[in-house]
C-alpha positions in Angstrom: 49.4 43.3 3.7 49.8 44.9 7.2 48.3 43.3 10.2 45.3 45.1 11.7 46.2 45.8 15.3 42.7 46.4 16.5 41.7 42.7 16.8 38.6 43.5 18.8 37.3 45.7 15.9 38.0 42.9 13.4 36.1 40.4 15.6 33.1 42.8 15.9 33.0 43.5 12.2 33.3 39.8 11.5 30.4 38.9 13.9 28.2 41.6 12.3 29.0 40.3 8.8 28.3 36.7 9.7 25.0 37.6 11.3 23.9 38.9 7.9 24.5 35.7 5.9 23.2 32.2 5.9 25.4 30.9 3.1 28.2 28.6 4.2 30.5 29.6 1.3 29.9 33.3 2.0 30.4 32.9 5.7 33.7 31.1 5.3 34.8 33.7 2.8 34.1 36.5 5.4 36.0 34.5 8.0 39.0 34.0 5.7 39.0 37.7 4.8 39.0 38.7 8.5 41.8 36.3 9.3 44.0 37.8 6.5 43.2 41.3 7.7 44.0 40.5 11.3 47.3 38.7 10.5 48.7 40.8 7.7 49.2 37.6 5.5 48.2 37.7 1.9 46.8 34.3 1.1 45.0 31.3 2.6 42.1 29.0 2.7 39.7 27.2 5.0 39.5 23.4 5.0 36.3 21.8 6.5 36.5 18.3 7.9 34.4 15.6 6.2 33.7 13.2 9.1 32.8 10.4 6.8 35.9 10.2 4.7 38.1 11.8 7.4 39.6 14.2 4.9 39.9 18.0 4.9 38.1 19.7 2.0 39.1 23.2 0.8 35.9 25.2 0.8 37.3 28.8 0.1 40.7 30.2 -0.7 42.2 33.7 -1.5 45.5 35.1 -2.7 46.8 32.0 -4.5 46.8 31.0 -8.1 43.9 28.7 -9.3 46.4 26.0 -10.1 47.7 26.0 -6.5 44.1 26.0 -5.2 43.3 23.0 -7.4 46.4 21.1 -6.2 45.5 21.6 -2.5 41.8 20.7 -2.8 42.0 17.9 -0.2 44.3 17.0 2.6 44.4 13.8 4.6 44.2 14.1 8.3 46.8 11.4 9.0 49.7 12.9 7.1 52.5 14.9 9.0 51.5 18.3 10.5 47.8 17.7 9.9 47.7 14.9 12.3 49.1 17.3 15.0 46.6 20.0 13.9 43.7 17.5 14.3 44.8 17.1 17.9 44.3 20.8 18.4 47.9 22.0 17.9 48.6 25.0 15.5 51.6 24.7 13.2 53.7 27.6 12.1 56.4 27.4 9.5 59.5 29.6 10.0 60.7 30.8 6.7 60.7 29.3 3.2 63.3 26.6 4.0 61.1 25.1 6.8 58.0 25.3 4.5 59.7 23.7 1.5 60.7 20.7 3.5 57.1 19.7 4.3 54.7 17.9 2.0 51.8 20.0 3.2 51.4 21.9 1.0 53.4 19.8 -1.4 57.0 21.1 -1.9 56.8 21.5 -5.6 53.5 23.4 -5.4 55.0 25.6 -2.7 58.1 26.4 -4.8 55.9 27.1 -7.8 53.5 29.3 -5.8 56.4 31.2 -4.2 55.2 31.0 -0.6 57.7 32.0 2.2 55.8 31.2 5.4 52.5 29.5 6.4 50.4 28.6 9.4 47.8 25.8 10.0 45.4 26.7 12.7 42.9 24.2 14.1 39.3 25.4 14.2 37.5 24.0 17.2 33.8 23.7 18.1 32.7 22.0 21.3 36.3 20.9 21.8 36.5 19.1 18.5 38.5 20.1 15.4 36.0 20.7 12.7 38.1 22.7 10.2 41.6 24.1 9.6 42.5 27.7 8.8 45.5 27.7 6.5 47.3 31.1 5.9 50.5 32.0 4.1 52.5 34.8 2.7 54.4 35.4 -0.5 56.5 38.2 1.0 57.0 37.6 4.8 59.3 35.0 6.2 57.7 34.7 9.7 54.4 35.2 11.5 54.8 37.4 14.6 53.3 36.5 17.9 50.7 39.2 17.7 49.4 37.8 14.5 49.2 34.3 16.0 47.0 35.6 18.8 44.7 37.2 16.2 44.5 34.0 14.2 43.6 32.0 17.3 40.8 34.5 18.0 39.5 34.4 14.5 39.7 30.6 14.4 37.4 30.5 17.4 34.9 32.7 15.6 35.2 30.5 12.6 34.3 27.4 14.6 31.1 28.9 16.0 30.1 30.4 12.6 30.8 27.1 10.9 28.5 25.1 13.2 25.7 27.7 12.8 26.1 27.9 9.0 26.3 24.1 8.6 23.2 23.7 10.8 21.3 26.3 8.8 22.5 24.8 5.5 21.3 21.4 6.6 17.9 22.8 7.7 17.6 24.7 4.4 18.5 21.6 2.4 16.0 19.6 4.4 13.3 22.2 3.8 14.1 22.3 0.1 13.9 18.5 0.0 10.6 18.6 1.9 9.3 21.4 -0.4 10.3 19.4 -3.5 8.6 16.2 -2.2 5.6 18.3 -1.0 5.1 20.0 -4.3 6.0 17.1 -6.6 3.7 14.6 -4.7 1.3 12.7 -7.0 -1.6 13.5 -4.6 -2.9 16.6 -3.0 -1.1 17.3 0.3 -2.0 19.6 3.1 -0.3 20.5 6.4 -2.4 21.7 9.3 -1.8 22.8 12.9 -3.2 19.9 15.0 -4.3 22.3 17.7 -5.9 25.1 15.8 -6.9 23.2 12.6 -5.5 26.0 10.4 -3.8 25.0 7.1 -0.2 26.0 7.2 0.7 24.8 3.7 -0.7 23.0 0.6 0.7 21.9 -2.7 -0.4 22.7 -6.2 -2.4 19.4 -6.4 -4.3 20.5 -3.3 -5.1 23.8 -4.9 -6.3 22.0 -8.1 -8.6 19.6 -6.2 -10.0 22.3 -3.9 -10.4 25.1 -6.4 -8.5 27.5 -4.1 -5.1 28.9 -4.7 -2.2 27.8 -2.5 -2.1 31.3 -1.1 -5.8 31.1 -0.2 -5.4 27.7 1.4 -2.7 28.9 3.8 -4.3 30.1 7.0 -7.7 28.6 6.1 -9.4 26.4 8.7 -9.4 22.8 7.4 -13.2 22.6 8.1 -13.8 24.9 5.1 -12.5 22.3 2.6 -15.1 19.8 3.8 -18.8 19.8 3.3 -20.6 21.3 6.4 -22.5 18.0 7.0 -19.2 16.1 7.3 -17.1 18.7 9.2 -18.2 17.5 12.6 -17.5 13.8 11.7 -14.0 14.6 10.5 -13.3 16.8 13.6 -14.3 14.0 16.0 -12.3 11.4 14.0 -9.1 13.5 13.8 -9.3 14.6 17.5 -9.8 11.0 18.6 -6.8 9.7 16.5 -4.7 12.7 17.6 -5.2 11.8 21.2 -4.1 8.2 20.5 -1.3 9.3 18.1 -2.6 7.1 15.3 -3.0 7.8 11.6 -6.4 8.2 9.8 -7.4 6.5 6.6 -10.9 7.1 5.4 -13.0 8.3 2.4 -14.7 11.6 2.4 -15.4 14.7 0.3 -13.5 17.9 -0.5 -15.8 20.9 -0.7 -14.5 23.0 -3.6 -14.5 26.8 -3.9 -17.1 26.5 -6.7 -19.5 24.6 -4.4 -18.9 21.1 -5.9 -18.0 18.1 -3.7 -15.1 15.9 -4.8 -14.8 12.4 -3.4 -11.4 11.7 -2.0 -9.4 9.1 -0.1 -7.9 10.7 3.0 -4.7 9.5 4.7 -3.7 11.7 7.6 -1.0 11.3 10.2 0.3 13.2 13.2 3.8 14.6 12.9 6.0 17.0 14.8 7.5 20.0 13.0 9.4 22.7 14.6 8.2 21.6 18.1 4.5 21.7 17.0 2.1 18.9 16.4 0.9 18.9 12.8 -1.5 16.9 10.7 -0.1 15.9 7.4 -2.9 14.8 5.0 -2.8 13.2 1.6 -5.9 13.5 -0.5 -6.4 11.2 -3.5 -9.1 12.3 -6.0 -11.5 9.3 -6.2 -13.7 10.7 -9.0 -12.5 8.5 -11.8 -12.1 5.6 -9.4 -15.7 5.9 -8.2 -16.9 6.2 -11.8 -14.9 3.0 -12.6 -16.5 1.3 -9.6 -19.9 2.3 -10.7 -19.2 1.0 -14.2 -18.0 -2.3 -12.7 -21.1 -2.5 -10.5 -23.3 -1.9 -13.5 -21.4 -4.5 -15.4 -21.7 -7.0 -12.6 -25.4 -6.3 -12.2 -25.9 -6.7 -16.0 -23.9 -10.0 -15.9 -26.0 -11.2 -13.0 -29.2 -10.2 -14.8 -27.9 -12.1 -17.9 -26.9 -15.1 -15.8 -30.3 -15.1 -14.1 -32.0 -14.9 -17.5 -29.7 -17.7 -18.8 -30.5 -19.8 -15.8 -34.2 -19.2 -16.3 -33.9 -20.2 -20.0 -31.9 -23.2 -19.0 -34.5 -24.3 -16.4 -37.3 -23.9 -18.9 -35.4 -26.0 -21.4 -34.7 -28.6 -18.7 -38.4 -28.6 -17.9 -39.3 -29.0 -21.6 -36.9 -31.9 -22.1 -38.0 -33.6 -18.8 -41.6 -33.3 -19.9 -40.9 -34.7 -23.4 -38.9 -37.6 -21.8 -41.7 -38.3 -19.4 -44.7 -37.8 -21.7 -43.3 -39.2 -24.9 -40.3 -41.5 -24.3 -41.5 -42.6 -20.9 -45.0 -43.4 -22.2 -43.6 -45.3 -25.2 -41.3 -47.3 -23.0 -44.1 -48.1 -20.6 -46.2 -49.3 -23.5 -43.4 -51.3 -24.8 -42.8 -52.9 -21.4 -46.5 -53.9 -21.2 -46.4 -55.4 -24.7 -43.4 -57.5 -23.9 -44.9 -58.7 -20.6 -48.1 -59.7 -22.4 -46.1 -61.5 -25.1 -44.3 -63.4 -22.4 -47.6 -64.2 -20.7 -49.1 -65.5 -24.0 -45.9 -67.5 -24.9 -46.1 -71.2 -24.3 -44.2 -72.5 -21.3 -40.7 -73.6 -22.2 -40.6 -71.7 -25.5 -37.0 -71.2 -26.6 -37.4 -67.4 -26.9 -38.6 -67.0 -23.3 -35.2 -66.5 -21.8 -34.2 -63.8 -24.3 -37.6 -62.1 -23.8 -37.0 -62.0 -20.0 -33.6 -60.4 -20.6 -35.1 -57.8 -22.8 -37.8 -56.9 -20.3 -35.1 -56.6 -17.5 -33.0 -54.3 -19.7 -36.0 -52.2 -20.6 -36.8 -51.8 -16.9 -33.2 -50.7 -16.2 -33.3 -48.2 -19.0 -36.6 -46.9 -17.8 -35.0 -46.3 -14.3 -32.1 -44.5 -15.9 -34.4 -42.2 -17.9 -36.4 -41.5 -14.7 -33.1 -40.5 -13.0 -32.3 -38.2 -15.9 -35.7 -36.6 -15.6 -35.3 -36.1 -11.9 -31.9 -34.4 -12.5 -33.3 -32.2 -15.2 -36.3 -31.1 -13.1 -36.9 -32.4 -9.5 -40.4 -34.0 -9.8 -41.6 -32.7 -6.4 -40.6 -29.0 -6.7 -43.6 -27.7 -8.7 -46.2 -29.7 -6.8 -44.9 -30.0 -3.2 -42.4 -27.2 -2.8 -38.8 -26.7 -1.6 -38.8 -28.7 1.7 -40.1 -31.9 0.2 -37.7 -31.6 -2.8 -34.7 -31.2 -0.5 -35.8 -34.2 1.6 -36.1 -36.2 -1.6 -32.6 -35.1 -2.9 -31.0 -36.0 0.5 -32.7 -39.4 0.4 -31.6 -40.1 -3.1 -28.0 -39.0 -2.2 -28.0 -41.4 0.8 -29.4 -44.2 -1.3 -27.0 -43.8 -4.2 -23.8 -42.7 -2.3 -24.1 -44.7 0.9 -23.4 -41.6 3.1 -26.1 -40.9 5.6 -27.6 -37.4 5.4 -29.3 -35.8 8.4 -31.9 -33.2 7.4 -33.2 -30.3 9.5 -35.9 -28.8 7.3 -38.6 -26.5 8.5 -42.0 -27.5 7.2 -43.6 -24.1 6.9 -41.1 -22.6 4.5 -43.1 -20.2 2.2 -42.9 -20.6 -1.5 -40.2 -18.5 -3.1 -39.8 -17.1 -6.6 -39.0 -19.9 -9.0 -35.5 -18.7 -9.6 -34.6 -18.7 -5.9 -36.1 -22.2 -5.4 -34.3 -23.6 -8.4 -31.0 -22.0 -7.2 -31.3 -23.6 -3.7 -32.1 -27.0 -5.2 -29.2 -26.9 -7.7 -26.8 -25.6 -5.0 -27.8 -28.5 -2.7 -27.4 -31.0 -5.5 -24.0 -29.6 -6.5 -22.8 -29.5 -2.9 -23.8 -33.2 -2.3 -22.2 -34.2 -5.6 -18.9 -32.5 -4.5 -19.1 -34.4 -1.2 -19.5 -37.7 -3.1 -16.6 -36.9 -5.4 -14.1 -35.3 -3.0 -14.9 -35.1 0.7 -14.6 -38.8 1.8 -17.2 -37.8 4.5 -18.9 -40.2 6.9 -21.8 -37.9 7.7 -23.6 -35.0 6.0 -26.1 -32.5 7.5 -28.6 -30.6 5.3 -30.7 -27.9 6.9 -33.3 -25.3 5.6 -34.7 -22.6 7.9 -36.5 -19.3 7.6 -35.9 -15.9 9.2 -38.3 -13.0 8.9 -36.5 -11.7 5.8 -34.4 -14.6 4.4 -34.3 -18.4 3.8 -31.0 -20.1 4.8 -29.7 -23.4 3.3 -26.7 -25.2 4.9 -24.9 -28.3 3.7 -22.1 -29.5 6.0 -19.9 -32.6 5.9 -17.2 -34.1 8.2 -14.8 -34.8 5.3 -11.2 -33.9 4.5 -11.9 -30.3 3.7 -9.5 -28.0 1.9 -7.6 -24.7 2.2 -9.7 -21.7 1.0 -6.7 -19.5 0.1 -5.2 -22.3 -2.0 -8.5 -22.8 -3.7 -8.9 -19.1 -4.5 -5.4 -19.0 -6.0 -5.9 -22.1 -8.1 -7.1 -22.0 -11.7 -10.8 -21.2 -12.0 -11.3 -24.2 -14.3 -10.6 -26.6 -11.4 -13.4 -25.2 -9.3 -16.4 -24.6 -11.6 -18.7 -26.2 -9.0 -18.0 -23.6 -6.4 -18.1 -20.7 -8.9 -21.4 -21.9 -10.3 -23.0 -22.3 -6.8 -21.9 -18.7 -6.0 -23.2 -17.4 -9.3 -26.6 -19.2 -8.7 -26.9 -17.7 -5.2 -26.0 -14.1 -6.3 -28.2 -14.5 -9.4 -31.2 -15.1 -7.1 -30.3 -12.0 -5.1 -28.7 -14.0 -2.3 -25.3 -14.6 -0.6 -23.0 -17.6 -0.8 -20.4 -18.5 1.8 -18.1 -21.5 2.2 -16.0 -22.4 5.2 -13.5 -25.2 5.1 -10.0 -26.2 6.4 -7.9 -29.3 5.8 -9.1 -32.1 8.0 -12.1 -30.1 9.3 -14.8 -30.7 6.7 -16.7 -28.1 4.7 -19.8 -26.0 5.3 -21.7 -24.3 2.5 -24.2 -21.6 3.5 -26.6 -19.8 1.2 -29.1 -17.1 2.1 -31.7 -15.8 -0.3 -34.4 -13.2 0.4 -37.9 -14.5 1.0 
């Protein structure tokens, strides 16, 4: 191959050819071809520096056998000659003897390939070596000075082209990665200009959820994919978050092309892309989720209805048992007590059976007291006749008398009568709360209050005991906390709310609100 003396023409043709390609391989191939044309040499390759491994990787080669190309695939920057080249110094080999003495390329490969002369030209960009231009000849023994000048000029072009092509390749790979992530996302994704509100891109999931094609979505104003009634709300929300630079997480609707509205969960964040502010939005179809929530809500409502019915049945049964104990067993025991007392009265003084009779009467009175306590637990005797305030006063008094812990009561007198289920729920919750205090709290004082608002009745039971950690209690097995669960179910079954506040060493407060 003869050298091309018109180096300027070679450089111009190379620049024009490079401007028309964005492929790194193709660009390096054009550079190598121009270098061979300008120098008159017949073979060569371009090595690109891998900054991570500090090795030179052969990207393109021409004019050598495939076996030689494979043997020279990588070069270490620290070996002789290449170390000098990495400092910016070109290396020229004078004749086959000089070339054969080197190990770059390896001597046996050089002899096998039949190379007679070679050159290693550093390729610089921003004053750093980024590649090497390796050229050789199978026929010529030297590289003239004119060819060396041409190679230096071509190497400079290679450096600039390499930087541009690497940057474009990186951008293209980044875009391809972004495109793959964008298109393969599990949720609908849209990219909109933050200033104009125009959709710049959307994935297939977005097209599916909106009913528009991806092509139709591109260039569409984002307000068109929301119901008209919600467009202003979203606009204000996004603009507010954009000014503060924060992300948006909300629930809303997508207005489909066919006119239907699809419930979605929206997560949108402000990003910069190509120097512009963009809104990247993720839209999760909540249709099935909402249906599941509605099914769960219906199930919970049905469970509450069943629990309320069960509580009602239970209270009726308690009332029946309490009545039977009072009317039948209680009356019989009262009659038996009177009979025994009359027998003792009629018995002669000093009769030997008198002591045993007195013991029997005492035991009968104790048993009668226990039965009355059972009746009171089954159905508070004051509730039906005197109402909730009097019943709670009686429960607090019984607790103080039995447990020895004083109870302060703050109970409004003019509390209106509530539905039976609500009154029973409040009585049972108060009783359960006091029982828990007796068993666990180690309290010295208890406060029980009952007050009315215009739309609800509020019961509070508070102690100054040891308290407990709520999170630990929630994580514990449910079987260990049936009392709390039952109180909560009773309150919710009566259409009310149940709240408990506690902390280790700070006592416990139970608050129940039911509608009046």
